C-alpha positions in Angstrom: 89.8 104.8 100.3 92.9 103.3 98.8 94.0 101.5 95.7 96.0 98.3 95.9 97.7 96.1 93.2 97.4 92.4 94.2 98.8 89.2 92.8 97.1 87.0 92.0 93.8 88.6 91.3 91.4 86.7 93.5 87.7 87.1 94.2 84.7 85.0 95.3 84.2 83.5 91.9 87.6 83.9 90.2 91.3 83.3 90.5 93.4 84.9 87.8 97.2 84.8 87.6 97.4 88.5 86.8 97.9 91.8 88.7 94.5 93.0 89.9 93.9 96.6 90.9 91.3 97.0 93.7 89.9 99.9 95.7 89.4 99.4 99.4 86.9 101.5 101.4 84.0 101.1 103.8 80.4 100.5 102.8 78.5 103.8 103.1 76.2 104.5 106.0 73.0 103.8 104.1 74.1 100.2 103.1 73.1 97.1 105.0 76.8 96.4 105.2 77.5 99.9 106.6 81.0 100.3 108.1 82.3 97.0 106.8 85.3 96.8 104.4 84.4 97.0 100.7 86.8 95.8 98.0 86.0 96.7 94.4 87.7 95.4 91.3 89.0 98.1 89.1 91.3 96.5 86.4 93.6 93.7 85.6 97.0 93.5 83.9 99.5 90.8 82.8 102.5 92.6 84.4 103.1 94.6 87.5 104.7 97.3 85.4 101.6 97.8 83.3 99.4 98.0 86.5 101.8 100.6 88.1 102.0 102.6 84.9 98.2 103.0 84.8 97.7 103.3 88.6 100.9 105.0 89.9 99.4 105.8 93.3 98.3 102.2 94.0 100.1 100.3 96.7 101.8 97.1 95.6 100.8 94.0 97.6 102.5 90.7 96.6 99.5 88.8 97.9 95.7 89.3 98.1 93.9 91.0 101.0 90.7 89.3 99.9 88.8 87.9 102.9 85.5 86.4 101.9 84.5 85.6 105.5 83.3 89.1 106.4 80.4 89.0 108.9 78.9 91.5 111.3 81.2 93.3 113.7 80.9 92.4 117.4 80.1 96.0 118.3 77.8 98.4 116.5 79.2 101.5 114.8 79.2 104.8 116.7 76.2 106.2 114.7 74.0 103.1 115.3 70.8 104.0 117.1 68.6 101.0 118.1 65.6 103.3 118.5 66.0 104.3 114.8 66.7 100.8 113.5 63.5 99.2 115.0 65.6 96.4 116.5 68.2 95.8 119.2 71.9 95.0 118.5 72.0 92.4 121.3 69.6 90.4 123.4 69.8 92.9 126.3 
């Protein structure tokens, strides 16, 4: 997981001209979105300096990495077992 400072702070239902701090990770195995990228909002600041002061290890990104398209991957994760899921990943 990593923390990123982005400008502007953009999400599905908001667009704020401030510096947003986000945490990027993968959805956990038990989630219906398991293995897909997860982006969680942490905090927002009017200046980059304030964001960096509070989150010094966060990467600075002068744009957003937000991608609302998402979707299922074309291949299942390594741990996926169709016998356990009760369904098949493809039509085969």
